[in-house]
C-alpha positions in Angstrom: -74.0 -122.6 121.1 -75.0 -125.6 123.3 -78.0 -125.3 125.5 -79.1 -128.9 125.1 -78.8 -129.6 128.9 -80.5 -126.3 129.9 -84.1 -125.1 130.2 -84.1 -122.1 128.0 -84.3 -121.1 124.3 -81.7 -119.8 122.0 -82.3 -116.5 120.0 -80.1 -114.9 117.4 -80.9 -111.7 115.6 -79.2 -108.7 114.0 -77.6 -105.7 115.7 -78.0 -102.0 115.0 -74.9 -101.8 112.9 -74.3 -105.3 111.6 -77.5 -106.3 109.7 -76.6 -109.9 109.2 -74.8 -112.6 111.1 -72.4 -114.4 108.8 -70.5 -117.7 109.5 -68.5 -118.3 106.3 -65.3 -120.1 105.2 -64.7 -122.2 108.3 -63.0 -125.6 108.3 -66.0 -127.4 109.9 -69.5 -126.1 110.5 -70.3 -122.4 110.1 -72.9 -122.3 112.9 -74.1 -125.0 115.2 -76.9 -124.5 117.8 -78.2 -127.3 120.1 -81.0 -126.4 122.5 -83.6 -128.0 124.6 -86.3 -125.5 123.7 -87.0 -123.0 120.9 -84.3 -122.0 118.4 -84.8 -118.7 116.6 -82.0 -117.9 114.1 -82.8 -114.6 112.3 -80.6 -112.8 109.7 -78.1 -115.7 109.6 -76.0 -116.9 106.6 -73.4 -119.7 106.5 -71.6 -120.5 103.2 -68.3 -122.0 102.0 -67.7 -124.1 105.1 -65.9 -127.4 105.3 -68.8 -129.4 106.6 -72.4 -128.0 107.1 -73.3 -124.4 106.8 -75.8 -124.2 109.7 -76.6 -127.2 111.9 -79.6 -126.8 114.3 -81.1 -129.4 116.7 -83.6 -129.3 119.5 -84.7 -132.9 118.9 -84.6 -134.0 122.5 -86.7 -131.2 123.9 -89.7 -129.1 122.9 -90.3 -125.9 121.0 -90.1 -124.7 117.4 -87.1 -124.1 115.2 -87.1 -121.0 113.0 -84.5 -119.8 110.4 -85.6 -116.5 108.9 -84.4 -113.5 106.9 -87.0 -110.9 107.9 -85.9 -108.2 105.4 -88.3 -108.4 102.5 -86.6 -109.4 99.3 -83.4 -110.5 101.0 -82.4 -114.1 101.6 -80.3 -116.1 104.1 -77.6 -118.0 102.2 -76.3 -121.5 102.9 -74.3 -122.1 99.8 -71.2 -124.1 98.7 -70.8 -126.1 101.9 -69.1 -129.5 101.8 -72.1 -131.3 103.4 -75.5 -129.8 104.1 -76.3 -126.2 103.5 -78.9 -126.2 106.3 -79.7 -129.0 108.7 -82.6 -128.6 111.0 -83.9 -131.3 113.4 -86.7 -130.6 115.9 -89.6 -132.2 117.7 -91.6 -129.1 117.1 -92.6 -126.9 114.1 -89.8 -125.9 111.6 -90.1 -122.5 110.0 -88.0 -121.3 107.1 -88.4 -117.9 105.6 -86.5 -116.5 102.5 -83.8 -119.2 102.3 -81.2 -120.0 99.6 -79.2 -123.3 99.9 -77.4 -124.0 96.7 -74.4 -126.0 95.5 -73.8 -128.0 98.6 -72.1 -131.4 98.8 -75.2 -133.2 100.2 -78.7 -131.7 100.4 -79.4 -128.0 100.2 -81.7 -128.2 103.2 -82.7 -131.2 105.3 -85.7 -130.6 107.6 -86.7 -133.3 110.0 -89.4 -132.8 112.6 -90.4 -136.4 112.6 -87.4 -137.7 114.7 -87.8 -141.3 113.9 -88.4 -144.2 116.4 -88.7 -147.1 113.9 -91.7 -146.2 111.8 -93.1 -143.8 114.4 -92.5 -140.0 114.8 -91.5 -138.7 118.1 -92.0 -135.1 116.9 -95.3 -133.1 116.9 -95.2 -130.2 114.5 -95.4 -128.8 111.0 -93.0 -127.6 108.4 -93.4 -124.2 106.7 -91.1 -122.8 104.0 -92.3 -119.3 103.1 -91.0 -116.2 101.3 -91.6 -112.5 101.0 -90.5 -110.9 97.7 -87.9 -113.6 97.3 -87.7 -117.2 96.1 -86.6 -120.1 98.3 -83.9 -121.7 96.2 -82.4 -125.1 96.6 -80.5 -125.7 93.4 -77.3 -127.4 92.2 -76.8 -129.6 95.2 -75.1 -133.0 94.9 -78.0 -134.9 96.4 -81.4 -133.4 97.2 -82.4 -129.8 96.9 -85.0 -129.7 99.7 -85.5 -132.9 101.8 -88.4 -133.0 104.4 -89.4 -135.6 106.9 -92.4 -134.3 108.9 -94.7 -135.4 111.7 -97.4 -133.1 110.4 -98.6 -130.6 107.8 -96.1 -129.3 105.2 -96.6 -126.0 103.5 -94.2 -124.7 100.7 -94.3 -121.3 99.0 -92.2 -120.0 96.1 -89.8 -122.9 95.7 -87.0 -123.3 93.1 -85.0 -126.6 93.2 -83.3 -127.2 89.9 -80.2 -129.2 88.8 -79.8 -131.3 91.9 -78.1 -134.7 91.7 -81.1 -136.6 93.1 -84.5 -135.0 93.6 -85.3 -131.3 93.7 -88.0 -131.8 96.3 -88.6 -134.8 98.6 -91.4 -134.7 101.2 -92.6 -137.6 103.4 -95.2 -137.3 106.1 -96.5 -140.8 105.7 -95.8 -142.3 109.1 -97.9 -144.1 111.7 -100.4 -141.7 113.2 -99.6 -138.9 110.7 -102.5 -137.9 108.4 -101.8 -134.3 107.6 -101.6 -132.8 104.1 -98.9 -131.3 101.9 -99.5 -128.0 100.1 -97.4 -126.0 97.7 -98.4 -122.6 96.4 -96.7 -119.6 94.7 -97.0 -115.9 94.4 -98.6 -114.5 91.3 -95.3 -113.7 89.7 -93.5 -117.0 90.4 -93.8 -120.6 89.2 -92.4 -123.3 91.4 -89.6 -124.9 89.5 -88.1 -128.4 89.6 -86.1 -129.0 86.4 -83.0 -130.9 85.4 -82.8 -132.9 88.6 -81.6 -136.5 88.9 -78.4 -136.4 87.0 -76.7 -138.6 89.7 -79.1 -141.4 89.2 -81.6 -140.6 86.5 -83.4 -144.0 86.4 -84.4 -144.1 90.1 -85.2 -140.6 91.3 -87.8 -138.0 90.7 -87.7 -134.2 90.4 -90.6 -134.0 92.9 -91.5 -136.9 95.2 -94.3 -136.5 97.8 -95.3 -139.5 100.1 -98.2 -138.6 102.3 -101.2 -140.1 104.2 -103.1 -136.8 103.6 -104.2 -134.6 100.7 -101.4 -133.5 98.3 -102.2 -130.1 96.8 -99.4 -128.7 94.4 -100.0 -125.6 92.4 -98.0 -123.6 89.8 -95.2 -126.1 89.1 -92.8 -126.5 86.3 -91.2 -130.0 86.5 
């Protein structure tokens, strides 16, 4: 879906009969959306593809980018893809909700709303990874579990990123003019987990790495 030269947003959701949009077992990407304004991809899964599961960009325009499973307790799955499970690049805020991205050939999920210009960010937004009666899981990927480069505040909730080849969680919002904080919390029945990561390069990587100009507040973690 290419609306990158247009003026409108792209919205994808479920129908009355089919409750989830699935893009699985394709030779290249499962789903690709390029837009100038807001991208909203709800009830979407993309697994077992020959490249990236879901590839979303609105980095040349404005508006937020949201990937959500809105059924409580259910998750959108981006698993077993050759490259990224989920790739999201936007100048605006990125929202993830009830996401699993496991066993991918590169990162489970790469979220970039900085959009680099040297050491400066062209983006202007936040990153939220939230859950409702589910766990956001980014485990067993060849490189990173969850990789975030942000132009602003980063909020993470109920995260599990274990057994990744590099780091389980990498967050950087330390760029010129960016002074926002990084916060990670959990529900009362869950502990954020980042275990057994770094097996690709155990001397030079961390299970959790946060690089920020602002306050870093991490709660309920097992590393």
